[in-house]
LUMDODREN-991958 format. One record per residue: x, y, z of N, C-alpha, C in turn. Coordinates in steps of 0.2 Angstrom, whole numbers, padded with zeros to 4 digits. Layout:
    nc1    nc2    nc3   cac1   cac2   cac3    cc1    cc2    cc3
      X      Y      Z      X      Y      Z      X      Y      Z
...
This chain:
    nc1    nc2    nc3   cac1   cac2   cac3    cc1    cc2    cc3
   0004  -0006   0000   0000   0000   0000   0004   0006   0000
   0004   0010  -0005   0009   0016  -0006   0009   0020   0000
   0003   0023   0003   0003   0027   0008   0006   0024   0015
   0006   0018   0015   0009   0014   0021   0017   0016   0021
   0020   0016   0015   0027   0016   0015   0030   0023   0015
   0027   0027   0010   0031   0033   0009   0026   0039   0007
   0020   0038   0006   0016   0044   0004   0010   0045   0008
   0011   0044   0014   0005   0045   0019   0003   0052   0019
   0007   0057   0019   0004   0064   0019   0001   0066   0012
   0004   0063   0007   0001   0065   0000  -0006   0062   0000
  -0007   0056   0002  -0013   0052   0001  -0019   0056   0006
  -0017   0057   0012  -0021   0061   0016  -0024   0067   0014
  -0019   0071   0011  -0021   0077   0008  -0026   0076   0002
  -0024   0071  -0002  -0029   0070  -0007  -0036   0068  -0005
  -0036   0064   0000  -0042   0062   0003  -0046   0068   0006
  -0042   0073   0009  -0045   0079   0011  -0049   0083   0006
  -0045   0084   0000  -0047   0088  -0005  -0053   0085  -0009
  -0054   0078  -0009  -0059   0075  -0012  -0064   0072  -0008
  -0064   0074  -0001  -0069   0072   0003  -0077   0073   0001
  -0081   0069   0002  -0088   0070   0000  -0092   0075   0003
  -0089   0078   0009  -0093   0083   0012  -0092   0089   0008
  -0097   0093   0006  -0097   0099   0002  -0095   0105   0006
  -0092   0110   0003  -0090   0116   0007  -0096   0120   0007
  -0098   0121   0014  -0104   0125   0015  -0102   0132   0013
  -0108   0136   0012  -0106   0143   0009  -0103   0147   0015
  -0105   0146   0021  -0102   0150   0027  -0095   0149   0028
  -0092   0143   0026  -0085   0141   0027  -0081   0140   0021
  -0084   0141   0015  -0080   0139   0009  -0073   0142   0009
  -0072   0148   0011  -0066   0151   0010  -0061   0148   0015
  -0064   0146   0021  -0060   0143   0026  -0057   0136   0024
  -0062   0132   0021  -0060   0126   0019  -0054   0126   0013
  -0056   0131   0009  -0051   0132   0003  -0044   0134   0006
  -0044   0139   0011  -0038   0141   0014  -0034   0136   0017
  -0037   0132   0021  -0034   0126   0025  -0031   0121   0020
  -0036   0119   0015  -0034   0114   0010  -0027   0117   0006
  -0027   0123   0004  -0021   0126   0001  -0015   0126   0005
  -0016   0127   0012  -0010   0126   0016  -0007   0119   0017
  -0012   0115   0017  -0010   0107   0017  -0006   0106   0010
  -0009   0108   0005  -0006   0106  -0002   0001   0109  -0002
   0002   0115   0001   0009   0118   0000   0013   0115   0006
   0011   0111   0010   0015   0108   0015   0016   0112   0021
   0011   0117   0022   0011   0121   0028   0006   0118   0033
   0008   0112   0036   0003   0108   0040   0002   0112   0047
   0007   0115   0049   0007   0118   0056   0002   0124   0055
   0002   0128   0050  -0002   0134   0049  -0009   0131   0048
  -0010   0126   0044  -0016   0123   0042  -0020   0121   0049
  -0016   0117   0053  -0019   0115   0059  -0021   0121   0064
  -0017   0126   0064  -0019   0132   0068  -0025   0135   0066
  -0026   0136   0059  -0032   0139   0056  -0038   0134   0057
  -0037   0128   0057  -0043   0123   0058  -0045   0124   0065
  -0040   0124   0070  -0042   0124   0077  -0046   0131   0078
  -0043   0136   0075  -0046   0143   0076  -0053   0143   0074
  -0055   0140   0068  -0061   0140   0065  -0066   0135   0069
  -0063   0130   0071  -0067   0125   0075  -0069   0128   0082
  -0066   0133   0085  -0068   0136   0091  -0074   0139   0090
  -0076   0141   0084  -0083   0144   0083  -0088   0139   0080
  -0085   0134   0077  -0090   0129   0074  -0087   0122   0076
  -0087   0120   0082  -0084   0114   0085  -0087   0107   0081
  -0093   0108   0079  -0096   0102   0076  -0095   0101   0068
  -0092   0106   0065  -0091   0106   0058  -0087   0100   0056
  -0090   0095   0052  -0087   0089   0050  -0081   0090   0045
  -0082   0095   0041  -0077   0096   0036  -0070   0099   0039
  -0072   0104   0044  -0066   0107   0047  -0062   0102   0052
  -0066   0097   0055  -0063   0092   0059  -0059   0087   0054
  -0062   0086   0048  -0058   0081   0044  -0052   0084   0042
  -0052   0091   0040  -0046   0094   0038  -0041   0095   0044
  -0043   0096   0050  -0039   0096   0056  -0035   0089   0057
  -0039   0083   0055  -0036   0077   0056  -0031   0076   0051
  -0032   0079   0045  -0026   0078   0040  -0020   0082   0042
  -0022   0088   0044  -0016   0093   0047  -0012   0089   0052
  -0016   0086   0057  -0013   0083   0062  -0008   0077   0060
  -0010   0073   0055  -0006   0068   0052   0000   0071   0049
  -0001   0076   0045   0004   0079   0041   0009   0083   0046
   0007   0084   0052   0011   0088   0057   0015   0083   0062
   0014   0076   0060   0018   0071   0064   0014   0070   0071
   0008   0070   0071   0004   0069   0077  -0002   0064   0075
   0001   0058   0074  -0004   0052   0072  -0009   0050   0077
  -0007   0051   0083  -0012   0049   0089  -0018   0054   0089
  -0016   0060   0088  -0021   0065   0088  -0026   0064   0082
  -0023   0063   0076  -0026   0062   0070  -0031   0056   0070
  -0028   0050   0073  -0033   0044   0074  -0039   0046   0079
  -0038   0050   0084  -0043   0052   0088  -0048   0056   0084
  -0046   0061   0080  -0051   0065   0076  -0055   0061   0071
  -0051   0056   0067  -0055   0052   0062  -0059   0047   0065
  -0057   0044   0071  -0062   0039   0075  -0068   0043   0077
  -0068   0049   0079  -0074   0052   0081  -0078   0054   0075
  -0075   0055   0070  -0079   0056   0064  -0083   0050   0061
  -0079   0044   0062  -0083   0038   0060  -0088   0036   0065
  -0088   0038   0071  -0093   0037   0076  -0099   0041   0074
  -0098   0048   0072  -0104   0052   0071  -0106   0052   0064
  -0102   0050   0060  -0104   0050   0052  -0102   0044   0049
  -0105   0038   0052  -0103   0031   0049  -0104   0030   0042
  -0108   0035   0039  -0109   0034   0032  -0104   0036   0027
  -0099   0040   0030  -0094   0043   0026  -0088   0038   0026
  -0085   0036   0020  -0080   0032   0019  -0073   0035   0021
  -0072   0041   0019  -0065   0045   0020  -0062   0044   0026
  -0066   0046   0032  -0062   0045   0038  -0060   0038   0040
  -0064   0033   0038  -0061   0026   0039  -0055   0025   0035
  -0055   0027   0029  -0049   0026   0024  -0043   0029   0028
  -0043   0035   0030  -0038   0039   0033  -0036   0035   0040
  -0040   0033   0043  -0039   0029   0049  -0034   0023   0047
  -0036   0019   0042  -0033   0014   0039  -0026   0015   0038
  -0025   0021   0034  -0018   0023   0032  -0014   0024   0039
  -0017   0028   0044  -0013   0029   0050  -0011   0023   0053
  -0016   0018   0054  -0015   0012   0057  -0009   0008   0053
  -0010   0008   0047  -0005   0004   0043   0002   0007   0044
   0003   0013   0044   0009   0017   0045   0012   0015   0052
   0008   0013   0056   0011   0010   0063   0011   0003   0063
   0010  -0001   0057   0010  -0008   0056   0005  -0011   0060
  -0001  -0008   0062  -0006  -0011   0065  -0011  -0013   0059
  -0009  -0019   0056  -0012  -0020   0049  -0019  -0023   0050
  -0021  -0027   0056  -0027  -0029   0057  -0032  -0023   0058
  -0030  -0018   0062  -0035  -0012   0062  -0036  -0009   0056
  -0030  -0008   0052  -0031  -0005   0045  -0036  -0009   0041
  -0035  -0015   0041  -0040  -0020   0037  -0047  -0018   0039
  -0048  -0018   0046  -0055  -0017   0048  -0058  -0011   0046
  -0054  -0006   0046  -0056   0001   0044  -0057   0001   0037
  -0053  -0002   0033  -0055  -0002   0026  -0061  -0006   0024
  -0062  -0011   0027  -0068  -0015   0026  -0074  -0011   0028
  -0074  -0007   0033  -0079  -0002   0035  -0080   0003   0029
  -0075   0005   0027  -0075   0010   0021  -0079   0007   0015
  -0077   0001   0014  -0080  -0002   0008  -0087  -0004   0009
  -0089  -0006   0015  -0096  -0007   0017  -0100  -0001   0017
  -0097   0004   0019  -0101   0011   0018  -0102   0013   0011
  -0097   0012   0007  -0097   0014   0000  -0094   0009  -0004
  -0097   0004  -0007  -0094  -0002  -0011  -0090   0001  -0017
  -0092   0007  -0019  -0088   0009  -0025  -0082   0014  -0024
  -0080   0014  -0018  -0075   0018  -0016  -0068   0015  -0018
  -0065   0017  -0023  -0060   0013  -0026  -0053   0014  -0022
  -0052   0019  -0019  -0046   0020  -0015  -0046   0015  -0009
  -0052   0014  -0006  -0052   0009  -0001  -0050   0002  -0003
  -0053   0000  -0009  -0052  -0006  -0012  -0044  -0007  -0014
  -0041  -0002  -0016  -0034  -0003  -0018  -0030  -0003  -0012
  -0032   0001  -0007  -0028   0000  -0001  -0029  -0006   0003
  -0035  -0009   0003  -0036  -0016   0006  -0032  -0021   0003
  -0032  -0021  -0004  -0027  -0026  -0008  -0020  -0025  -0005
  -0018  -0019  -0004  -0011  -0019  -0002  -0010  -0021   0005
  -0015  -0020   0009  -0015  -0023   0016  -0014  -0030   0016
  -0019  -0033   0012  -0019  -0041   0012  -0012  -0043   0009
  -0009  -0040   0005  -0002  -0042   0002   0003  -0041   0008
   0003  -0036   0012   0007  -0035   0017   0006  -0040   0022
   0000  -0042   0024  -0001  -0047   0029   0001  -0054   0026
   0001  -0055   0020   0003  -0061   0017   0011  -0062   0017
   0014  -0056   0016   0021  -0056   0017   0024  -0057   0024
   0020  -0055   0029   0022  -0056   0036   0021  -0064   0037
   0015  -0067   0034   0014  -0074   0035   0020  -0078   0032
   0022  -0076   0026   0027  -0080   0023   0034  -0080   0027
   0035  -0074   0030   0041  -0073   0034   0041  -0077   0040
   0035  -0078   0043   0034  -0082   0049   0035  -0089   0047
   0032  -0091   0041   0033  -0098   0039   0040  -0100   0038
   0044  -0095   0036   0051  -0096   0035   0055  -0097   0042
   0053  -0093   0046   0056  -0094   0053   0054  -0100   0056
   0048  -0103   0055   0046  -0109   0059   0048  -0115   0055
   0049  -0115   0049   0051  -0121   0045   0056  -0119   0039
   0062  -0119   0041   0067  -0118   0036   0067  -0122   0030
   0065  -0129   0031   0065  -0134   0026   0060  -0132   0020
   0055  -0127   0022   0050  -0125   0017   0052  -0119   0013
   0059  -0117   0014   0061  -0111   0011   0060  -0111   0003
   0062  -0117   0000   0061  -0117  -0008   0054  -0115  -0010
   0049  -0117  -0006   0042  -0115  -0008   0040  -0108  -0006
   0042  -0106   0000   0040  -0100   0003   0044  -0094   0000
   0050  -0094  -0001   0054  -0089  -0004   0052  -0086  -0010
   0050  -0090  -0015   0048  -0087  -0022   0041  -0083  -0020
   0037  -0086  -0016   0030  -0082  -0015   0032  -0076  -0011
   0037  -0076  -0006   0038  -0070  -0003   0041  -0064  -0007
   0045  -0067  -0012   0048  -0062  -0017   0042  -0059  -0021
   0038  -0063  -0023   0032  -0060  -0027   0028  -0055  -0023
   0027  -0057  -0017   0023  -0052  -0013   0026  -0045  -0012
   0033  -0046  -0011   0037  -0040  -0010   0037  -0035  -0016
   0036  -0038  -0022   0036  -0034  -0028   0031  -0028  -0027
   0025  -0030  -0024   0020  -0025  -0023   0022  -0018  -0020
   0028  -0019  -0016   0030  -0013  -0012   0037  -0011  -0015
   0039  -0013  -0021   0045  -0011  -0024   0044  -0005  -0027
   0049  -0002  -0031   0048   0004  -0035   0043   0004  -0040
   0040   0009  -0042   0035   0010  -0047   0037   0007  -0053
   0043   0008  -0055   0046   0005  -0061   0046  -0003  -0061
   0047  -0006  -0056   0047  -0013  -0055   0040  -0015  -0056
   0036  -0012  -0053   0029  -0015  -0053   0026  -0014  -0060
   0028  -0008  -0063   0025  -0007  -0070   0028  -0013  -0075
   0034  -0014  -0074   0037  -0019  -0078   0034  -0026  -0077
   0032  -0027  -0071   0029  -0034  -0069   0022  -0035  -0072
   0018  -0029  -0073   0012  -0030  -0075   0011  -0032  -0083
   0015  -0029  -0087   0015  -0032  -0094   0017  -0039  -0095
   0021  -0041  -0090   0023  -0049  -0091   0017  -0053  -0089
   0013  -0051  -0085   0007  -0055  -0083   0002  -0054  -0089
   0002  -0048  -0092  -0003  -0047  -0097  -0001  -0051  -0104
   0006  -0052  -0104   0008  -0055  -0110   0006  -0063  -0110
   0005  -0066  -0104   0004  -0073  -0104  -0003  -0075  -0108
  -0008  -0071  -0107  -0014  -0073  -0110  -0014  -0072  -0118
  -0009  -0068  -0120  -0009  -0067  -0127  -0008  -0073  -0132
  -0003  -0078  -0130  -0003  -0084  -0134  -0009  -0088  -0134
  -0012  -0088  -0128  -0019  -0091  -0128  -0024  -0088  -0133
  -0024  -0082  -0133  -0028  -0079  -0138  -0026  -0081  -0145
  -0020  -0081  -0146  -0017  -0083  -0153  -0019  -0090  -0154
  -0019  -0095  -0149  -0020  -0102  -0150  -0028  -0103  -0151
  -0032  -0099  -0148  -0039  -0100  -0149  -0042  -0099  -0156
  -0040  -0094  -0160  -0043  -0094  -0166  -0041  -0099  -0171
  -0035  -0103  -0170  -0033  -0108  -0174  -0038  -0114  -0175
  -0041  -0116  -0170  -0047  -0121  -0171  -0052  -0119  -0175
  -0053  -0112  -0176  -0059  -0109  -0180  -0058  -0111  -0187
  -0052  -0111  -0190  -0051  -0112  -0197  -0053  -0119  -0199
  -0053  -0124  -0194  -0054  -0131  -0195  -0061  -0132  -0198
  -0066  -0129  -0194  -0073  -0130  -0197  -0074  -0127  -0204
  -0070  -0122  -0205  -0071  -0118  -0212  -0071  -0123  -0218
  -0066  -0127  -0219  -0066  -0132  -0224  -0072  -0136  -0224
  -0075  -0138  -0218  -0081  -0142  -0218  -0087  -0139  -0221
  -0087  -0132  -0220  -0092  -0128  -0223  -0092  -0128  -0230
  -0086  -0127  -0233  -0085  -0127  -0240  -0087  -0134  -0243
  -0085  -0139  -0239  -0087  -0146  -0242  -0094  -0147  -0242
  -0098  -0144  -0238  -0105  -0145  -0238  -0109  -0142  -0244
  -0107  -0136  -0247  -0110  -0134  -0253  -0108  -0138  -0259
  -0102  -0142  -0258  -0100  -0146  -0264  -0105  -0151  -0266
  -0108  -0155  -0262  -0113  -0160  -0264  -0119  -0156  -0267
  -0120  -0150  -0265  -0127  -0147  -0267  -0127  -0146  -0275
  -0121  -0144  -0278  -0121  -0143  -0285  -0124  -0150  -0289
  -0123  -0156  -0286  -0126  -0162  -0290  -0133  -0161  -0291
  -0137  -0159  -0287  -0144  -0158  -0289  -0146  -0153  -0293
  -0141  -0148  -0295  -0142  -0142  -0299  -0144  -0144  -0306
  -0142  -0149  -0309  -0144  -0151  -0316  -0152  -0152  -0316
  -0154  -0155  -0310  -0161  -0157  -0310  -0165  -0151  -0310
  -0162  -0145  -0307  -0166  -0139  -0307  -0166  -0136  -0314
  -0161  -0137  -0318  -0161  -0134  -0325  -0166  -0138  -0329
  -0166  -0145  -0328  -0171  -0149  -0332  -0178  -0147  -0331
  -0180  -0144  -0325  -0186  -0142  -0323  -0187  -0135  -0322
  -0187  -0131  -0327  -0187  -0123  -0326  -0194  -0122  -0324
  -0199  -0126  -0326  -0206  -0124  -0325  -0207  -0124  -0317
  -0204  -0128  -0313  -0205  -0127  -0306  -0203  -0120  -0303
  -0199  -0117  -0307  -0196  -0110  -0305  -0202  -0105  -0304
  -0206  -0105  -0309  -0212  -0100  -0307  -0216  -0103  -0302
  -0217  -0109  -0301  -0221  -0112  -0295  -0217  -0110  -0289
  -0211  -0109  -0289  -0207  -0107  -0282  -0209  -0100  -0281
  -0210  -0096  -0286  -0211  -0089  -0285  -0218  -0087  -0281
  -0223  -0091  -0283  -0229  -0090  -0278  -0228  -0092  -0271
  -0223  -0097  -0270  -0222  -0099  -0263  -0219  -0093  -0259
  -0214  -0090  -0261  -0212  -0084  -0257  -0217  -0079  -0257
  -0222  -0078  -0262  -0227  -0073  -0261  -0231  -0075  -0255
  -0233  -0081  -0254  -0237  -0083  -0248  -0233  -0082  -0242
  -0226  -0083  -0242  -0222  -0082  -0236  -0223  -0075  -0233
  -0222  -0070  -0237  -0223  -0063  -0234  -0229  -0062  -0231
  -0235  -0065  -0233  -0241  -0064  -0230  -0241  -0065  -0222
  -0239  -0072  -0220  -0239  -0073  -0213  -0234  -0069  -0210
  -0228  -0067  -0213  -0223  -0063  -0210  -0226  -0056  -0208
  -0230  -0053  -0212  -0233  -0047  -0211  -0237  -0047  -0205
  -0241  -0053  -0204  -0245  -0054  -0198  -0242  -0053  -0191
  -0236  -0057  -0190  -0233  -0056  -0184  -0230  -0049  -0183
  -0228  -0046  -0188  -0224  -0039  -0188  -0228  -0034  -0184
  -0235  -0033  -0185  -0238  -0028  -0181  -0239  -0031  -0174
  -0240  -0037  -0173  -0241  -0040  -0167  -0235  -0039  -0162
  -0229  -0039  -0165  -0223  -0037  -0161  -0222  -0030  -0159
  -0225  -0026  -0164  -0224  -0018  -0163  -0227  -0016  -0156
  -0233  -0018  -0155  -0236  -0015  -0149  -0233  -0018  -0142
  -0230  -0023  -0143  -0227  -0027  -0137  -0223  -0022  -0132
  -0218  -0019  -0136  -0213  -0014  -0132  -0217  -0009  -0128
  -0222  -0006  -0131  -0226   0000  -0128  -0228  -0001  -0121
  -0231  -0007  -0119  -0233  -0008  -0112  -0227  -0009  -0108
  -0222  -0012  -0110  -0215  -0013  -0106  -0213  -0006  -0104
  -0212  -0001  -0109  -0210   0005  -0108  -0214   0009  -0103
  -0220   0008  -0104  -0225   0012  -0099  -0224   0009  -0092
  -0223   0002  -0091  -0222   0000  -0085  -0216   0002  -0082
  -0210   0003  -0086  -0204   0005  -0084  -0205   0012  -0081
  -0208   0017  -0085  -0209   0024  -0083  -0213   0024  -0077
  -0218   0020  -0076  -0222   0020  -0070  -0217   0018  -0064
  -0213   0013  -0065  -0208   0011  -0059  -0204   0016  -0057
  -0201   0020  -0062  -0196   0025  -0061  -0200   0031  -0057
  -0206   0032  -0059  -0210   0038  -0056  -0211   0035  -0048
  -0213   0029  -0047  -0214   0026  -0041  -0208   0027  -0036
  -0202   0025  -0039  -0196   0025  -0035  -0194   0033  -0034
  -0195   0037  -0038  -0194   0044  -0037  -0198   0047  -0032
  -0204   0045  -0032  -0209   0047  -0026  -0207   0044  -0020
  -0205   0038  -0020  -0202   0035  -0013  -0196   0039  -0010
  -0192   0041  -0015  -0186   0044  -0012  -0188   0051  -0010
  -0192   0055  -0013  -0194   0061  -0011  -0198   0061  -0004
  -0202   0056  -0004  -0206   0055   0003  -0201   0053   0008
  -0196   0049   0007  -0191   0048   0012  -0187   0054   0014
  -0186   0059   0010  -0182   0065   0011  -0187   0070   0015
  -0193   0070   0013  -0198   0074   0016  -0199   0072   0024
  -0200   0065   0025  -0201   0063   0031  -0195   0064   0036
  -0189   0064   0033  -0183   0066   0037  -0183   0073   0039
  -0184   0077   0034  -0185   0085   0035  -0190   0086   0041
  -0196   0083   0040  -0201   0084   0045  -0200   0081   0052
  -0195   0077   0052  -0193   0073   0059  -0199   0068   0060
  -0202   0066   0055  -0208   0061   0056  -0204   0054   0056
  -0203   0052   0062  -0199   0046   0063  -0202   0039   0060
  -0209   0039   0061  -0213   0034   0059  -0212   0033   0051
  -0213   0038   0048  -0213   0038   0040  -0206   0037   0038
  -0201   0040   0042  -0194   0040   0040  -0191   0033   0040
  -0192   0030   0046  -0190   0023   0047  -0194   0018   0043
  -0200   0020   0042  -0204   0015   0038  -0202   0015   0030
  -0198   0020   0028  -0196   0020   0021  -0190   0015   0020
  -0188   0012   0026  -0183   0007   0025  -0186   0000   0026
  -0184  -0005   0021  -0187  -0012   0021  -0184  -0015   0027
  -0188  -0021   0029  -0186  -0025   0034  -0179  -0028   0033
  -0177  -0029   0027  -0170  -0032   0026  -0165  -0027   0025
  -0166  -0020   0027  -0161  -0015   0027  -0155  -0017   0031
  -0149  -0015   0028  -0143  -0017   0031  -0140  -0010   0033
  -0140  -0009   0040  -0137  -0003   0042  -0130  -0002   0041
  -0127   0004   0040  -0120   0004   0039  -0116   0003   0046
  -0110   0002   0045  -0106   0001   0051  -0107  -0006   0055
  -0110  -0010   0052  -0112  -0017   0055  -0116  -0016   0062
  -0120  -0011   0062  -0125  -0010   0067  -0131  -0014   0067
  -0134  -0016   0073  -0140  -0019   0073  -0145  -0015   0071
  -0151  -0017   0068  -0156  -0013   0066  -0159  -0009   0072
  -0160  -0012   0077  -0163  -0008   0083  -0158  -0002   0085
  -0152  -0004   0086  -0147   0001   0088  -0147   0007   0083
  -0147   0005   0076  -0147   0010   0071  -0153   0015   0071
  -0159   0012   0072  -0165   0016   0073  -0165   0021   0079
  -0162   0018   0084  -0162   0022   0090  -0157   0028   0089
  -0151   0027   0086  -0146   0032   0084  -0149   0037   0079
  -0153   0035   0074  -0156   0039   0069  -0161   0044   0073
  -0165   0041   0077  -0170   0045   0080  -0167   0050   0085
  -0161   0049   0089  -0158   0054   0093  -0155   0059   0089
  -0152   0058   0083  -0149   0063   0079  -0154   0067   0075
  -0160   0064   0074  -0165   0068   0070  -0170   0072   0074
  -0172   0069   0079  -0177   0072   0084  -0174   0078   0088
  -0167   0077   0089  -0164   0082   0093  -0162   0089   0089
  -0163   0089   0083  -0162   0095   0079  -0167   0100   0079
  -0166   0106   0079  -0171   0111   0080  -0175   0112   0073
  -0171   0111   0067  -0174   0112   0061  -0169   0108   0056
  -0172   0104   0051  -0169   0100   0046  -0171   0102   0039
  -0167   0102   0035  -0168   0103   0028  -0165   0097   0024
  -0168   0094   0020  -0165   0089   0015  -0168   0090   0008
  -0163   0092   0004  -0165   0093  -0003  -0162   0088  -0008
  -0166   0085  -0012  -0163   0080  -0017  -0163   0083  -0024
  -0157   0082  -0027  -0156   0085  -0034  -0152   0080  -0038
  -0152   0081  -0045  -0149   0077  -0050  -0151   0070  -0049
  -0157   0068  -0048  -0159   0061  -0046  -0159   0057  -0052
  -0156   0051  -0052  -0156   0047  -0057  -0158   0040  -0055
  -0163   0037  -0058  -0166   0031  -0056  -0165   0025  -0061
  -0163   0019  -0059  -0163   0014  -0064  -0167   0008  -0061
  -0171   0005  -0065  -0176  -0001  -0062  -0174  -0007  -0066
  -0174  -0012  -0062  -0173  -0019  -0065  -0177  -0024  -0061
  -0183  -0025  -0064  -0188  -0030  -0061  -0190  -0027  -0054
  -0189  -0030  -0049  -0192  -0028  -0042  -0186  -0024  -0039
  -0181  -0023  -0042  -0175  -0019  -0039  -0174  -0012  -0042
  -0172  -0007  -0038  -0170  -0001  -0041  -0164   0002  -0038
  -0161   0007  -0041  -0156   0011  -0038  -0157   0018  -0040
  -0157   0022  -0035  -0158   0029  -0035  -0151   0033  -0033
  -0148   0037  -0037  -0142   0041  -0036  -0144   0048  -0036
  -0142   0052  -0032  -0143   0059  -0032  -0138   0063  -0027
  -0139   0070  -0028  -0135   0074  -0024  -0140   0076  -0018
  -0137   0075  -0012  -0141   0077  -0006  -0138   0083  -0002
  -0142   0088  -0002  -0140   0094   0002  -0144   0094   0009
  -0140   0093   0014  -0143   0092   0021  -0140   0098   0025
  -0145   0101   0029  -0143   0106   0034  -0148   0105   0040
  -0144   0106   0046  -0148   0106   0052  -0144   0110   0057
  -0147   0115   0060  -0144   0119   0064  -0139   0123   0061
  -0132   0122   0063  -0127   0126   0060  -0123   0121   0055
  -0125   0115   0054  -0122   0110   0049  -0125   0111   0042
  -0120   0111   0037  -0122   0111   0030  -0118   0106   0027
  -0121   0101   0024  -0117   0096   0021  -0120   0094   0014
  -0116   0093   0009  -0119   0091   0002  -0115   0085   0000
  -0118   0080  -0002  -0114   0074  -0004  -0118   0070  -0009
  -0115   0065  -0012  -0118   0061  -0017  -0121   0055  -0013
  -0127   0053  -0014  -0130   0047  -0011  -0133   0042  -0015
  -0133   0036  -0014  -0136   0031  -0018  -0140   0026  -0013
  -0147   0025  -0015  -0151   0021  -0012  -0153   0015  -0016
  -0152   0009  -0013  -0155   0003  -0017  -0162   0002  -0014
  -0166   0000  -0018  -0173  -0001  -0016  -0176  -0007  -0019
  -0181  -0010  -0015  -0184  -0016  -0018  -0192  -0015  -0017
  -0195  -0018  -0022  -0202  -0018  -0023  -0206  -0023  -0019
  -0209  -0022  -0013  -0213  -0027  -0010  -0220  -0025  -0010
  -0224  -0029  -0014  -0231  -0028  -0015  -0233  -0021  -0017
  -0229  -0019  -0022  -0231  -0012  -0025  -0228  -0006  -0021
  -0224  -0008  -0015  -0221  -0002  -0011  -0214  -0003  -0012
  -0210   0003  -0014  -0203   0003  -0014  -0200   0005  -0008
  -0196   0001  -0005  -0192   0002   0001  -0185   0002   0001
  -0181   0005   0005  -0174   0005   0005  -0171  -0001   0008
  -0166  -0004   0005  -0163  -0010   0007  -0155  -0008   0009
  -0153  -0003   0005  -0146  -0001   0007  -0145   0007   0005
  -0141   0010   0009  -0140   0017   0009  -0132   0018   0009
  -0129   0022   0004  -0122   0023   0004  -0121   0030   0002
  -0115   0033   0004  -0113   0040   0002  -0107   0039  -0003
  -0107   0043  -0008  -0102   0043  -0012  -0104   0040  -0019
  -0099   0039  -0023  -0100   0036  -0030  -0101   0041  -0035
């Protein structure tokens, strides 16, 4: 994993700049200023400015996230771990804090903790490519340690283990080495692809041989030109039945398209109703928008998740949830709705991409999975 070995500050800065939390209007300049300080390596100044702004807005998640990055860049990993851990507890739907926790743990060689954090990031957002890549590097590092241990415990197994250990270590070698290794792997399938077309020409002569016997009956056709006109009426009769199925097939797609449009509209209505219930703090309608099979983020039990959601929603004085750029795809009784969510409550303003997976139960669309990002 690249950030584990040498590029921890760079990766963390990148995660900060691409975090899903949007820059609220009230703090847009602050966010940009701190991010610029981090980008130019002025982590101490960035940390001071983040702390200064947080004194007035202690709950601002973006400022807290940037402070965690500044702490990591300033050589304060323990403080950064505390910051990102609290963010995962309060915003379990965001994958970025989990990812940064994993990087910090891996940098301390706490690979099991790093793996757990990355698995949480992926569970929160399965399409989070950075977490997938980092998790692969963690698994490789764990495998390297296991092979080293095997060598220590059984020196007689060295001939088998050493080649594997060398292969695993290539993942952590210089970029040039890793790049040269990839084409080698890609070259292997190429002969297979070359070998595959060769069997194809074999059937070709057989096809040529098949028409050869056909010319034998050809003279019989010449001797009987009269049947040729008889054959002409035969095709004439053929188009008549062909025309009959043609109109029958044309109307078929129309109801399918209509059904699809109706499903999209129903899913859209379900998403809007979910957002409205959330904004109205109508917990019965809000929790009712989730199917019984809903999988809460962070491996929470359903009852614990519902209790947590109620405490966060009912405790707010005012909530606004706006859905925009909504895209809905329906496949049978399953649907996916992706959109931009603008959430504001009290002094908090967050905009993020969100995806809801829904299922149709007896004509009612309900949420089975909720993820942020993508």
